[in-house]
Short mmCIF file of the C-alpha atoms (twelve columns), coordinates in Angstrom:
data_MODEL
# 
_entry.id   MODEL 
# 
loop_
_atom_site.group_PDB 
_atom_site.id 
_atom_site.type_symbol 
_atom_site.label_atom_id 
_atom_site.label_alt_id 
_atom_site.label_comp_id 
_atom_site.label_asym_id 
_atom_site.label_seq_id 
_atom_site.Cartn_x 
_atom_site.Cartn_y 
_atom_site.Cartn_z 
_atom_site.pdbx_PDB_model_num 
ATOM 1  C CA . MET A 1  4.646   7.591  3.813   1 
ATOM 2  C CA . SER A 2  2.330   10.259 2.495   1 
ATOM 3  C CA . ALA A 3  0.845   9.925  -0.980  1 
ATOM 4  C CA . LEU A 4  2.299   13.320 -1.867  1 
ATOM 5  C CA . PHE A 5  5.889   12.097 -1.550  1 
ATOM 6  C CA . ASN A 6  5.490   8.728  -3.250  1 
ATOM 7  C CA . PHE A 7  4.912   9.108  -6.999  1 
ATOM 8  C CA . GLN A 8  3.065   5.816  -7.441  1 
ATOM 9  C CA . SER A 9  0.721   6.638  -4.556  1 
ATOM 10 C CA . LEU A 10 0.116   10.115 -5.954  1 
ATOM 11 C CA . LEU A 11 -0.845  8.626  -9.326  1 
ATOM 12 C CA . LEU A 12 -3.148  6.175  -7.566  1 
ATOM 13 C CA . VAL A 13 -4.892  8.982  -5.669  1 
ATOM 14 C CA . ILE A 14 -5.345  10.987 -8.886  1 
ATOM 15 C CA . LEU A 15 -6.747  7.968  -10.737 1 
ATOM 16 C CA . LEU A 16 -9.144  7.212  -7.897  1 
ATOM 17 C CA . LEU A 17 -10.257 10.868 -7.841  1 
ATOM 18 C CA . ILE A 18 -10.944 10.824 -11.582 1 
ATOM 19 C CA . CYS A 19 -12.788 7.486  -11.524 1 
ATOM 20 C CA . THR A 20 -14.871 8.364  -8.460  1 
ATOM 21 C CA . SER A 21 -15.790 11.789 -9.804  1 
ATOM 22 C CA . ALA A 22 -16.883 10.335 -13.151 1 
ATOM 23 C CA . TYR A 23 -18.987 7.703  -11.350 1 
ATOM 24 C CA . VAL A 24 -20.648 10.250 -9.062  1 
ATOM 25 C CA . HIS A 25 -21.332 12.530 -12.028 1 
ATOM 26 C CA . ASN A 26 -22.977 9.620  -13.821 1 
ATOM 27 C CA . LEU A 27 -25.280 8.958  -10.850 1 
ATOM 28 C CA . PHE A 28 -25.972 12.542 -9.726  1 
ATOM 29 C CA . PRO A 29 -25.084 14.956 -12.547 1 
ATOM 30 C CA . THR A 30 -26.659 18.030 -10.973 1 
ATOM 31 C CA . ILE A 31 -24.408 17.915 -7.902  1 
ATOM 32 C CA . LEU A 32 -21.215 18.430 -9.878  1 
ATOM 33 C CA . ASP A 33 -22.694 20.579 -12.654 1 
ATOM 34 C CA . ARG A 34 -23.819 23.347 -10.342 1 
ATOM 35 C CA . ASN A 35 -20.476 23.505 -8.489  1 
ATOM 36 C CA . LYS A 36 -17.969 24.342 -11.216 1 
ATOM 37 C CA . GLN A 37 -15.908 26.813 -9.178  1 
ATOM 38 C CA . GLY A 38 -14.083 26.434 -5.915  1 
ATOM 39 C CA . LEU A 39 -13.197 23.182 -4.230  1 
ATOM 40 C CA . MET A 40 -16.035 21.253 -5.865  1 
ATOM 41 C CA . GLY A 41 -14.761 22.467 -9.234  1 
ATOM 42 C CA . ILE A 42 -11.851 20.059 -8.879  1 
ATOM 43 C CA . PHE A 43 -14.300 17.162 -8.818  1 
ATOM 44 C CA . TRP A 44 -16.193 18.589 -11.812 1 
ATOM 45 C CA . LYS A 45 -12.950 18.830 -13.800 1 
ATOM 46 C CA . ALA A 46 -11.934 15.321 -12.763 1 
ATOM 47 C CA . ALA A 47 -15.337 14.030 -13.904 1 
ATOM 48 C CA . ARG A 48 -14.838 15.702 -17.286 1 
ATOM 49 C CA . ILE A 49 -11.421 14.090 -17.639 1 
ATOM 50 C CA . GLY A 50 -12.877 10.712 -16.671 1 
ATOM 51 C CA . GLU A 51 -15.717 10.994 -19.167 1 
ATOM 52 C CA . ARG A 52 -13.693 12.238 -22.117 1 
ATOM 53 C CA . LEU A 53 -10.602 10.081 -21.622 1 
ATOM 54 C CA . SER A 54 -12.276 6.981  -20.222 1 
ATOM 55 C CA . PRO A 55 -10.406 4.392  -22.370 1 
ATOM 56 C CA . TYR A 56 -7.053  5.882  -21.383 1 
ATOM 57 C CA . ILE A 57 -8.053  6.200  -17.730 1 
ATOM 58 C CA . SER A 58 -9.189  2.568  -17.773 1 
ATOM 59 C CA . LEU A 59 -5.850  1.469  -19.183 1 
ATOM 60 C CA . CYS A 60 -4.033  3.493  -16.543 1 
ATOM 61 C CA . CYS A 61 -6.122  1.814  -13.832 1 
ATOM 62 C CA . VAL A 62 -5.269  -1.630 -15.235 1 
ATOM 63 C CA . PHE A 63 -1.561  -0.787 -15.422 1 
ATOM 64 C CA . MET A 64 -1.644  0.566  -11.875 1 
ATOM 65 C CA . ALA A 65 -3.363  -2.597 -10.623 1 
ATOM 66 C CA . VAL A 66 -0.812  -4.810 -12.353 1 
ATOM 67 C CA . SER A 67 2.088   -2.795 -10.971 1 
ATOM 68 C CA . MET A 68 0.650   -3.030 -7.463  1 
ATOM 69 C CA . VAL A 69 0.180   -6.812 -7.777  1 
ATOM 70 C CA . ILE A 70 3.697   -7.285 -9.116  1 
ATOM 71 C CA . GLY A 71 5.029   -5.014 -6.397  1 
ATOM 72 C CA . THR A 72 7.421   -2.772 -8.292  1 
# 
């Protein structure tokens, strides 16, 4: 099933996008900072969300991991 039609998979994809974008921005900040519009702008915005809301994103990742282990 596609991640677009399964809500839990969609949340997982969004969390992975946010976490990966924040990590890449930490390693190579100029790549995302110069591309704020267009398709790369999505990654820039996700990196901003990951940096500013990192405790909440971390908790969401832990809850998602627990729910995947439990299998609900």
